[in-house]
N, C-alpha and C positions, 0 to 999 in steps of 0.2 A: 852133878856139876855139868856146866855147859862150856864148850870151847868155841870161841869165834876166831876164824882165820880169814885174813885179808891178803890178797896179792896186790899190794899197794901200787907197784910200778904200772899196772894196767888200768888204774883208776882214771876215769875221764872227767872227774869233778862235777858230776851231775847233782850232787847234794841230796839225793833221795835218802841215803842212810841217815844223814843228820836230821832231816825232817821227821823221820819216824822213830829214831832212837837217839835223841840229842844228849842223853846222859852218857852215851858210850862213843859217839862219833862227833867229830868237829872237822872243819875245813881248814887246811893249812893256808896261811896268808903268804907263805913262801913260794909254794908251787901250785896251789889251787886244787890239790888232791885231798881226799878224805884221810883223816887220822883216826885210827882205832885207839881210843883213849885207854891208857894203862897197858898197852900191848908191848911185847918184846919182838924185835926184828930177828929173824933167823933165815938167812939166805933168801931174802926178798919176800918172805911171808911173815906177816905180823899176826901174833896170836895172844889171846888173853882168856883166862878162865873167868866165868861169871856165874852168878846164881840163877836159879829158876825164875826169879822175878824179872829178869831181863830177856827171857827166852822169846816171848811173843813179838816184842818190838824188833829184836834183831833178826828173827825169822822173816819178818816183813821187810826189813832192810835188804836181806839176801834175795828175797823174791823180786823186789823192785829194782835191784841193781841191773842196769841194762847190759853190762859187760860180764856179769856173773862172777865177780871176783871175791865174793863174801860167802863163807861157809859157816853154818852153825851146826855143831856136832854135839849131840847129847851123849854123855859118858855113862 
């Protein structure tokens, strides 16, 4: 299982995560920040468990994030 964690407050709205992993990321029309689809917020950190199928795209999203607020952890 893979866990994706995002520190959403620090998002600058660059849209890179959405470009490389559109099935898991979207941009909020409300505040212009990225949304980790299916995640739960816990003290400012949004997290979701995903399958191996989503690993590569989300690792790329984490690499491209200019403010480094995305973590992809393999359990």
